[in-house]
MOPAC internal coordinates of N, CA, C and O (Angstrom, degrees):
PM7 1SCF
backbone

  N    0.0000 0     0.00 0     0.00 0    0    0    0
  C    1.4491 1     0.00 0     0.00 0    1    0    0
  C    1.5344 1   108.40 1     0.00 0    2    1    0
  O    1.2310 1   119.90 1   -42.66 1    3    2    1
  N    1.3125 1   117.80 1   137.34 1    3    2    1
  C    1.4576 1   122.64 1   179.35 1    5    3    2
  C    1.5210 1   111.38 1   -72.41 1    6    5    3
  O    1.2310 1   121.61 1   -28.64 1    7    6    5
  N    1.3310 1   114.52 1   151.36 1    7    6    5
  C    1.4652 1   119.35 1   176.29 1    9    7    6
  C    1.5217 1   108.40 1   -60.33 1   10    9    7
  O    1.2310 1   120.67 1   -46.09 1   11   10    9
  N    1.3268 1   116.33 1   133.91 1   11   10    9
  C    1.4580 1   121.00 1   179.51 1   13   11   10
  C    1.5189 1   113.71 1    88.33 1   14   13   11
  O    1.2310 1   120.22 1   163.85 1   15   14   13
  N    1.3321 1   117.19 1   -16.15 1   15   14   13
  C    1.4535 1   120.29 1   179.62 1   17   15   14
  C    1.5122 1   109.60 1   -87.44 1   18   17   15
  O    1.2310 1   120.46 1   -29.57 1   19   18   17
  N    1.3103 1   116.73 1   150.43 1   19   18   17
  C    1.4580 1   120.49 1   176.49 1   21   19   18
  C    1.5078 1   108.82 1  -138.03 1   22   21   19
  O    1.2310 1   121.79 1   -27.31 1   23   22   21
  N    1.3295 1   114.17 1   152.69 1   23   22   21
  C    1.4487 1   119.13 1   178.12 1   25   23   22
  C    1.5260 1   108.57 1   -83.47 1   26   25   23
  O    1.2310 1   120.93 1   -28.42 1   27   26   25
  N    1.3188 1   115.83 1   151.58 1   27   26   25
  C    1.4777 1   120.95 1   177.19 1   29   27   26
  C    1.5139 1   109.23 1   -70.76 1   30   29   27
  O    1.2310 1   120.97 1   -37.32 1   31   30   29
  N    1.3154 1   115.75 1   142.68 1   31   30   29
  C    1.4519 1   120.16 1   176.35 1   33   31   30
  C    1.5193 1   110.46 1   -79.14 1   34   33   31
  O    1.2310 1   121.48 1   -34.26 1   35   34   33
  N    1.3204 1   114.77 1   145.74 1   35   34   33
  C    1.4690 1   119.28 1   176.56 1   37   35   34
  C    1.5331 1   107.80 1   -78.43 1   38   37   35
  O    1.2310 1   120.72 1   -13.07 1   39   38   37
  N    1.3308 1   116.22 1   166.93 1   39   38   37
  C    1.4675 1   120.06 1   177.27 1   41   39   38
  C    1.5278 1   110.62 1   -60.08 1   42   41   39
  O    1.2310 1   120.96 1   141.01 1   43   42   41
  N    1.3321 1   115.77 1   -38.99 1   43   42   41
  C    1.4599 1   120.02 1  -179.65 1   45   43   42
  C    1.5270 1   110.83 1   -63.96 1   46   45   43
  O    1.2310 1   120.69 1   137.19 1   47   46   45
  N    1.3367 1   116.29 1   -42.81 1   47   46   45
  C    1.4694 1   119.66 1   178.86 1   49   47   46
  C    1.5327 1   111.36 1   -64.66 1   50   49   47
  O    1.2310 1   120.82 1   138.56 1   51   50   49
  N    1.3243 1   116.04 1   -41.44 1   51   50   49
  C    1.4704 1   119.62 1   178.17 1   53   51   50
  C    1.5294 1   110.58 1   -62.66 1   54   53   51
  O    1.2310 1   120.74 1   137.92 1   55   54   53
  N    1.3412 1   116.20 1   -42.08 1   55   54   53
  C    1.4703 1   120.23 1   179.67 1   57   55   54
  C    1.5262 1   111.02 1   -64.00 1   58   57   55
  O    1.2310 1   120.54 1   139.62 1   59   58   57
  N    1.3309 1   116.57 1   -40.38 1   59   58   57
  C    1.4632 1   120.42 1   178.94 1   61   59   58
  C    1.5302 1   111.04 1   -64.95 1   62   61   59
  O    1.2310 1   120.15 1   138.37 1   63   62   61
  N    1.3178 1   117.33 1   -41.63 1   63   62   61
  C    1.4645 1   121.54 1   178.22 1   65   63   62
  C    1.5271 1   110.87 1   -63.84 1   66   65   63
  O    1.2310 1   120.64 1   136.44 1   67   66   65
  N    1.3212 1   116.38 1   -43.56 1   67   66   65
  C    1.4725 1   120.34 1   178.61 1   69   67   66
  C    1.5262 1   111.26 1   -63.96 1   70   69   67
  O    1.2310 1   120.32 1   141.11 1   71   70   69
  N    1.3350 1   117.00 1   -38.89 1   71   70   69
  C    1.4657 1   120.89 1   178.93 1   73   71   70
  C    1.5327 1   109.98 1   -65.14 1   74   73   71
  O    1.2310 1   119.95 1   136.76 1   75   74   73
  N    1.3253 1   117.70 1   -43.24 1   75   74   73
  C    1.4560 1   121.15 1   177.97 1   77   75   74
  C    1.5125 1   111.47 1   -65.60 1   78   77   75
  O    1.2310 1   120.16 1   140.07 1   79   78   77
  N    1.3118 1   117.31 1   -39.93 1   79   78   77
  C    1.4659 1   121.59 1  -178.53 1   81   79   78
  C    1.5324 1   111.16 1   -64.45 1   82   81   79
  O    1.2310 1   120.41 1   151.16 1   83   82   81
  N    1.3141 1   116.83 1   -28.84 1   83   82   81
  C    1.4661 1   119.96 1  -178.66 1   85   83   82
  C    1.5236 1   112.83 1   -82.38 1   86   85   83
  O    1.2310 1   119.76 1   167.11 1   87   86   85
  N    1.3363 1   118.06 1   -12.89 1   87   86   85
  C    1.4592 1   121.20 1  -179.59 1   89   87   86
  C    1.5291 1   111.08 1   -79.55 1   90   89   87
  O    1.2310 1   120.38 1   -33.76 1   91   90   89
  N    1.3324 1   116.88 1   146.24 1   91   90   89
  C    1.4717 1   119.43 1   171.43 1   93   91   90
  C    1.5364 1   108.74 1   -68.44 1   94   93   91
  O    1.2310 1   119.96 1   -28.46 1   95   94   93
  N    1.3247 1   117.69 1   151.54 1   95   94   93
  C    1.4673 1   122.78 1  -177.42 1   97   95   94
  C    1.5220 1   112.62 1   -49.34 1   98   97   95
  O    1.2310 1   120.39 1   134.67 1   99   98   97
  N    1.3489 1   116.86 1   -45.33 1   99   98   97
  C    1.4641 1   120.88 1  -173.57 1  101   99   98
  C    1.5297 1   112.53 1   -68.53 1  102  101   99
  O    1.2310 1   119.65 1   165.41 1  103  102  101
  N    1.3178 1   118.27 1   -14.59 1  103  102  101
  C    1.4696 1   120.94 1   179.47 1  105  103  102
  C    1.5298 1   113.18 1   -94.42 1  106  105  103
  O    1.2310 1   119.80 1   175.49 1  107  106  105
  N    1.3176 1   117.99 1    -4.51 1  107  106  105
  C    1.4670 1   121.02 1   179.42 1  109  107  106
  C    1.5283 1   108.11 1   -87.22 1  110  109  107
  O    1.2310 1   120.88 1   -57.60 1  111  110  109
  N    1.3300 1   115.91 1   122.40 1  111  110  109
  C    1.4635 1   121.74 1  -178.77 1  113  111  110
  C    1.5275 1   110.00 1   -81.66 1  114  113  111
  O    1.2310 1   120.69 1   -67.57 1  115  114  113
  N    1.3157 1   116.29 1   112.43 1  115  114  113
  C    1.4766 1   121.47 1   177.92 1  117  115  114
  C    1.5176 1   110.79 1  -113.93 1  118  117  115
  O    1.2310 1   119.98 1  -161.32 1  119  118  117
  N    1.3322 1   117.64 1    18.68 1  119  118  117
  C    1.4636 1   121.55 1  -175.51 1  121  119  118
  C    1.5297 1   112.93 1   -64.41 1  122  121  119
  O    1.2310 1   119.96 1   158.46 1  123  122  121
  N    1.3308 1   117.68 1   -21.54 1  123  122  121
  C    1.4533 1   119.59 1  -179.52 1  125  123  122
  C    1.5302 1   112.59 1   -91.40 1  126  125  123
  O    1.2310 1   120.29 1  -173.42 1  127  126  125
  N    1.3310 1   117.06 1     6.58 1  127  126  125
  C    1.4621 1   121.79 1   179.32 1  129  127  126
  C    1.5210 1   108.09 1  -107.77 1  130  129  127
  O    1.2310 1   120.68 1   -58.04 1  131  130  129
  N    1.3124 1   116.31 1   121.96 1  131  130  129
  C    1.4643 1   120.16 1  -179.85 1  133  131  130
  C    1.5265 1   110.37 1   -66.46 1  134  133  131
  O    1.2310 1   120.73 1   -44.31 1  135  134  133
  N    1.3318 1   116.21 1   135.69 1  135  134  133
  C    1.4584 1   121.00 1   178.20 1  137  135  134
  C    1.5181 1   109.30 1   -81.57 1  138  137  135
  O    1.2310 1   120.60 1   -49.17 1  139  138  137
  N    1.3181 1   116.45 1   130.83 1  139  138  137
  C    1.4565 1   120.85 1   179.06 1  141  139  138
  C    1.5248 1   108.18 1   -90.19 1  142  141  139
  O    1.2310 1   121.15 1   -60.47 1  143  142  141
  N    1.3271 1   115.41 1   119.53 1  143  142  141
  C    1.4534 1   120.79 1  -179.30 1  145  143  142
  C    1.5236 1   112.85 1  -106.05 1  146  145  143
  O    1.2310 1   120.74 1   155.73 1  147  146  145
  N    1.3290 1   116.19 1   -24.27 1  147  146  145
  C    1.4697 1   121.04 1  -177.79 1  149  147  146
  C    1.5227 1   109.39 1  -106.77 1  150  149  147
  O    1.2310 1   120.34 1   -70.18 1  151  150  149
  N    1.3277 1   116.96 1   109.82 1  151  150  149
  C    1.4552 1   122.47 1  -177.76 1  153  151  150
  C    1.5313 1   111.78 1  -106.66 1  154  153  151
  O    1.2310 1   119.67 1  -162.65 1  155  154  153
  N    1.3301 1   118.23 1    17.35 1  155  154  153
  C    1.4722 1   120.74 1  -173.97 1  157  155  154
  C    1.5289 1   112.51 1   -64.02 1  158  157  155
  O    1.2310 1   119.53 1   150.79 1  159  158  157
  N    1.3080 1   118.50 1   -29.21 1  159  158  157
  C    1.4724 1   120.39 1  -179.96 1  161  159  158
  C    1.5258 1   112.51 1   -96.99 1  162  161  159
  O    1.2310 1   120.08 1  -173.43 1  163  162  161
  N    1.3210 1   117.46 1     6.57 1  163  162  161
  C    1.4689 1   121.03 1  -179.46 1  165  163  162
  C    1.5220 1   109.57 1   -67.34 1  166  165  163
  O    1.2310 1   120.69 1   -34.68 1  167  166  165
  N    1.3217 1   116.29 1   145.32 1  167  166  165
  C    1.4576 1   121.45 1   177.84 1  169  167  166
  C    1.5115 1   109.03 1  -127.53 1  170  169  167
  O    1.2310 1   121.33 1   -43.20 1  171  170  169
  N    1.3387 1   115.06 1   136.80 1  171  170  169
  C    1.4621 1   121.10 1  -179.08 1  173  171  170
  C    1.5140 1   111.57 1   -85.07 1  174  173  171
  O    1.2310 1   121.53 1   -23.77 1  175  174  173
  N    1.3162 1   114.68 1   156.23 1  175  174  173
  C    1.4435 1   121.04 1   168.83 1  177  175  174
  C    1.5057 1   116.90 1    75.18 1  178  177  175
  O    1.2310 1   119.31 1  -167.16 1  179  178  177
  N    1.3119 1   118.91 1    12.84 1  179  178  177
  C    1.4656 1   119.61 1  -179.22 1  181  179  178
  C    1.5248 1   112.02 1   -75.03 1  182  181  179
  O    1.2310 1   120.10 1   152.10 1  183  182  181
  N    1.3164 1   117.42 1   -27.90 1  183  182  181
  C    1.4550 1   120.15 1  -176.82 1  185  183  182
  C    1.5267 1   113.13 1  -108.41 1  186  185  183
  O    1.2310 1   120.72 1   148.14 1  187  186  185
  N    1.3054 1   116.23 1   -31.86 1  187  186  185
  C    1.4637 1   119.72 1  -177.26 1  189  187  186
  C    1.5134 1   109.83 1  -112.87 1  190  189  187
  O    1.2310 1   120.64 1   -55.85 1  191  190  189
  N    1.2910 1   116.38 1   124.15 1  191  190  189
  C    1.4555 1   122.13 1   176.35 1  193  191  190
  C    1.5208 1   108.12 1  -125.11 1  194  193  191
  O    1.2310 1   120.14 1   -73.48 1  195  194  193
  N    1.3313 1   117.34 1   106.52 1  195  194  193
  C    1.4592 1   118.30 1   179.05 1  197  195  194
  C    1.5168 1   110.65 1   -66.22 1  198  197  195
  O    1.2310 1   120.75 1   -28.96 1  199  198  197
  N    1.3024 1   116.18 1   151.04 1  199  198  197
  C    1.4577 1   121.84 1   178.05 1  201  199  198
  C    1.5233 1   107.91 1   -68.63 1  202  201  199
  O    1.2310 1   120.49 1   -49.80 1  203  202  201
  N    1.3043 1   116.68 1   130.20 1  203  202  201
  C    1.4556 1   121.59 1   178.99 1  205  203  202
  C    1.5202 1   109.52 1   -99.53 1  206  205  203
  O    1.2310 1   121.24 1   -34.18 1  207  206  205
  N    1.2974 1   115.23 1   145.82 1  207  206  205
  C    1.4604 1   122.07 1   179.18 1  209  207  206
  C    1.5261 1   107.64 1  -122.09 1  210  209  207
  O    1.2310 1   120.43 1   -62.23 1  211  210  209
  N    1.3201 1   116.78 1   117.77 1  211  210  209
  C    1.4508 1   120.33 1   178.81 1  213  211  210
  C    1.5224 1   109.48 1   -79.54 1  214  213  211
  O    1.2310 1   121.21 1   -50.75 1  215  214  213
  N    1.3377 1   115.29 1   129.25 1  215  214  213
  C    1.4603 1   121.07 1   179.74 1  217  215  214
  C    1.5222 1   108.96 1  -137.16 1  218  217  215
  O    1.2310 1   121.00 1   -11.33 1  219  218  217
  N    1.3151 1   115.69 1   168.67 1  219  218  217
  C    1.4471 1   121.15 1   169.36 1  221  219  218
  C    1.5133 1   106.02 1  -105.85 1  222  221  219
  O    1.2310 1   121.01 1   -52.99 1  223  222  221
  N    1.3181 1   115.68 1   127.01 1  223  222  221
  C    1.4563 1   121.28 1  -174.25 1  225  223  222
  C    1.5149 1   109.06 1  -134.98 1  226  225  223
  O    1.2310 1   120.44 1   -52.30 1  227  226  225
  N    1.3153 1   116.76 1   127.70 1  227  226  225
  C    1.4502 1   120.48 1   178.69 1  229  227  226
  C    1.5234 1   108.59 1   -95.74 1  230  229  227
  O    1.2310 1   121.18 1   -59.72 1  231  230  229
  N    1.3261 1   115.35 1   120.28 1  231  230  229
  C    1.4538 1   122.23 1   179.01 1  233  231  230
  C    1.5147 1   108.97 1  -121.86 1  234  233  231
  O    1.2310 1   120.97 1   -25.39 1  235  234  233
  N    1.3135 1   115.75 1   154.61 1  235  234  233
  C    1.4641 1   119.72 1   176.00 1  237  235  234
  C    1.5234 1   109.26 1   -62.62 1  238  237  235
  O    1.2310 1   121.05 1   -41.76 1  239  238  237
  N    1.3311 1   115.59 1   138.24 1  239  238  237
  C    1.4622 1   122.00 1  -175.99 1  241  239  238
  C    1.5292 1   111.73 1   -58.42 1  242  241  239
  O    1.2310 1   119.98 1   142.38 1  243  242  241
  N    1.3384 1   117.64 1   -37.62 1  243  242  241
  C    1.4512 1   119.90 1  -178.35 1  245  243  242
  C    1.5229 1   111.79 1   -68.40 1  246  245  243
  O    1.2310 1   120.17 1   148.61 1  247  246  245
  N    1.3287 1   117.28 1   -31.39 1  247  246  245
  C    1.4691 1   121.12 1   177.96 1  249  247  246
  C    1.5246 1   109.55 1   -67.32 1  250  249  247
  O    1.2310 1   120.43 1   132.04 1  251  250  249
  N    1.3234 1   116.77 1   -47.96 1  251  250  249
  C    1.4650 1   121.54 1   178.90 1  253  251  250
  C    1.5261 1   109.52 1   -61.66 1  254  253  251
  O    1.2310 1   120.33 1   136.32 1  255  254  253
  N    1.3464 1   116.97 1   -43.68 1  255  254  253
  C    1.4706 1   121.35 1  -179.48 1  257  255  254
  C    1.5254 1   110.26 1   -61.09 1  258  257  255
  O    1.2310 1   119.71 1   140.32 1  259  258  257
  N    1.3363 1   118.17 1   -39.68 1  259  258  257
  C    1.4604 1   120.71 1   179.80 1  261  259  258
  C    1.5253 1   110.84 1   -64.01 1  262  261  259
  O    1.2310 1   120.30 1   133.28 1  263  262  261
  N    1.3277 1   117.03 1   -46.72 1  263  262  261
  C    1.4771 1   119.66 1  -179.77 1  265  263  262
  C    1.5319 1   110.09 1   -63.26 1  266  265  263
  O    1.2310 1   119.76 1   137.64 1  267  266  265
  N    1.3173 1   118.07 1   -42.36 1  267  266  265
  C    1.4612 1   120.54 1   178.78 1  269  267  266
  C    1.5249 1   111.09 1   -63.02 1  270  269  267
  O    1.2310 1   120.42 1   136.12 1  271  270  269
  N    1.3226 1   116.80 1   -43.88 1  271  270  269
  C    1.4549 1   121.33 1  -178.32 1  273  271  270
  C    1.5207 1   112.18 1   -65.84 1  274  273  271
  O    1.2310 1   120.16 1   151.10 1  275  274  273
  N    1.3181 1   117.30 1   -28.90 1  275  274  273
  C    1.4595 1   121.43 1  -177.19 1  277  275  274
  C    1.5202 1   113.66 1   -97.01 1  278  277  275
  O    1.2310 1   120.47 1  -176.27 1  279  278  277
  N    1.3246 1   116.70 1     3.73 1  279  278  277
  C    1.4649 1   120.71 1   176.81 1  281  279  278
  C    1.5144 1   109.52 1   -92.06 1  282  281  279
  O    1.2310 1   119.86 1   -37.78 1  283  282  281
  N    1.3321 1   117.87 1   142.22 1  283  282  281
  C    1.4644 1   119.61 1   178.64 1  285  283  282
  C    1.5300 1   110.52 1   -60.33 1  286  285  283
  O    1.2310 1   120.46 1   -57.69 1  287  286  285
  N    1.3083 1   116.73 1   122.31 1  287  286  285
  C    1.4750 1   123.02 1  -178.73 1  289  287  286
  C    1.5210 1   112.38 1    57.25 1  290  289  287
  O    1.2310 1   120.20 1  -156.32 1  291  290  289
  N    1.3116 1   117.22 1    23.68 1  291  290  289
  C    1.4621 1   120.70 1   179.82 1  293  291  290
  C    1.5178 1   114.20 1    70.22 1  294  293  291
  O    1.2310 1   120.88 1  -168.63 1  295  294  293
  N    1.3318 1   115.93 1    11.37 1  295  294  293
  C    1.4693 1   120.56 1  -177.90 1  297  295  294
  C    1.5174 1   110.18 1  -109.11 1  298  297  295
  O    1.2310 1   120.89 1   -32.68 1  299  298  297
  N    1.3263 1   115.91 1   147.32 1  299  298  297
  C    1.4597 1   121.11 1   176.33 1  301  299  298
  C    1.5202 1   113.68 1    86.09 1  302  301  299
  O    1.2310 1   120.24 1  -171.16 1  303  302  301
  N    1.3153 1   117.15 1     8.84 1  303  302  301
  C    1.4631 1   118.76 1  -177.53 1  305  303  302
  C    1.5235 1   111.63 1   -67.50 1  306  305  303
  O    1.2310 1   119.50 1   146.04 1  307  306  305
  N    1.3342 1   118.55 1   -33.96 1  307  306  305
  C    1.4543 1   120.07 1   178.77 1  309  307  306
  C    1.5281 1   110.71 1   -69.16 1  310  309  307
  O    1.2310 1   120.44 1   142.61 1  311  310  309
  N    1.3147 1   116.76 1   -37.39 1  311  310  309
  C    1.4638 1   121.11 1   176.56 1  313  311  310
  C    1.5189 1   109.72 1   -63.64 1  314  313  311
  O    1.2310 1   120.28 1   139.29 1  315  314  313
  N    1.3316 1   117.07 1   -40.71 1  315  314  313
  C    1.4583 1   120.63 1   178.30 1  317  315  314
  C    1.5200 1   110.85 1   -66.13 1  318  317  315
  O    1.2310 1   120.05 1   140.52 1  319  318  317
  N    1.3238 1   117.51 1   -39.48 1  319  318  317
  C    1.4694 1   120.47 1   176.84 1  321  319  318
  C    1.5309 1   109.88 1   -61.67 1  322  321  319
  O    1.2310 1   120.61 1   138.91 1  323  322  321
  N    1.3219 1   116.44 1   -41.09 1  323  322  321
  C    1.4649 1   120.91 1   178.50 1  325  323  322
  C    1.5239 1   110.55 1   -62.86 1  326  325  323
  O    1.2310 1   120.50 1   138.02 1  327  326  325
  N    1.3505 1   116.65 1   -41.98 1  327  326  325
  C    1.4573 1   120.73 1   179.15 1  329  327  326
  C    1.5267 1   111.25 1   -62.53 1  330  329  327
  O    1.2310 1   120.47 1   136.86 1  331  330  329
  N    1.3278 1   116.71 1   -43.14 1  331  330  329
  C    1.4622 1   121.17 1   179.48 1  333  331  330
  C    1.5338 1   110.03 1   -63.18 1  334  333  331
  O    1.2310 1   120.40 1   136.82 1  335  334  333
  N    1.3207 1   116.85 1   -43.18 1  335  334  333
  C    1.4702 1   119.97 1   178.32 1  337  335  334
  C    1.5210 1   111.47 1   -64.89 1  338  337  335
  O    1.2310 1   120.50 1   140.10 1  339  338  337
  N    1.3373 1   116.64 1   -39.90 1  339  338  337
  C    1.4683 1   120.36 1   178.61 1  341  339  338
  C    1.5276 1   110.97 1   -63.74 1  342  341  339
  O    1.2310 1   120.59 1   136.34 1  343  342  341
  N    1.3419 1   116.48 1   -43.66 1  343  342  341
  C    1.4747 1   120.26 1   177.73 1  345  343  342
  C    1.5222 1   110.45 1   -61.08 1  346  345  343
  O    1.2310 1   120.17 1   137.06 1  347  346  345
  N    1.3192 1   117.27 1   -42.94 1  347  346  345
  C    1.4654 1   120.51 1   179.59 1  349  347  346
  C    1.5322 1   110.03 1   -62.78 1  350  349  347
  O    1.2310 1   120.31 1   135.70 1  351  350  349
  N    1.3291 1   117.02 1   -44.30 1  351  350  349
  C    1.4610 1   120.45 1  -179.80 1  353  351  350
  C    1.5181 1   111.16 1   -62.58 1  354  353  351
  O    1.2310 1   120.09 1   141.49 1  355  354  353
  N    1.3298 1   117.44 1   -38.51 1  355  354  353
  C    1.4784 1   121.02 1   179.33 1  357  355  354
  C    1.5191 1   110.01 1   -65.61 1  358  357  355
  O    1.2310 1   120.34 1   135.99 1  359  358  357
  N    1.3289 1   116.95 1   -44.01 1  359  358  357
  C    1.4691 1   120.08 1   179.53 1  361  359  358
  C    1.5208 1   110.80 1   -65.39 1  362  361  359
  O    1.2310 1   120.28 1   138.36 1  363  362  361
  N    1.3359 1   117.08 1   -41.64 1  363  362  361
  C    1.4653 1   120.99 1  -179.70 1  365  363  362
  C    1.5255 1   110.41 1   -64.99 1  366  365  363
  O    1.2310 1   120.24 1   144.08 1  367  366  365
  N    1.3218 1   117.14 1   -35.92 1  367  366  365
  C    1.4696 1   121.19 1   178.91 1  369  367  366
  C    1.5211 1   111.60 1   -65.91 1  370  369  367
  O    1.2310 1   120.22 1   145.08 1  371  370  369
  N    1.3277 1   117.18 1   -34.92 1  371  370  369
  C    1.4641 1   121.32 1   179.63 1  373  371  370
  C    1.5170 1   111.77 1   -69.19 1  374  373  371
  O    1.2310 1   120.33 1   151.67 1  375  374  373
  N    1.3322 1   116.98 1   -28.33 1  375  374  373
  C    1.4542 1   120.34 1  -178.57 1  377  375  374
  C    1.5131 1   112.38 1   -76.09 1  378  377  375
  O    1.2310 1   120.11 1   156.58 1  379  378  377
  N    1.3282 1   117.40 1   -23.42 1  379  378  377
  C    1.4661 1   120.09 1  -177.26 1  381  379  378
  C    1.5012 1   112.70 1   -94.61 1  382  381  379
  O    1.2310 1   120.10 1   180.00 1  383  382  381

């Protein structure tokens, strides 16, 4: 199967999914699924990639310098700035 391609679900599979979706959480039997307790090797972003928008943004030099200085090997500071902005936006949305 090609990357990104998926097989069509059968009627039976669709019916089973709909039946599960209609059940309350506490009625779904997950006893045959092992619980993952150790997440040390987990990696973020492998399945979901948000759409990025390239912009020109003027920031104070000291703010950029702080993020760069606090990034491991000076890398990933823009990603960290994005995370901080996303967290702020989420908190601001909850207040309104």
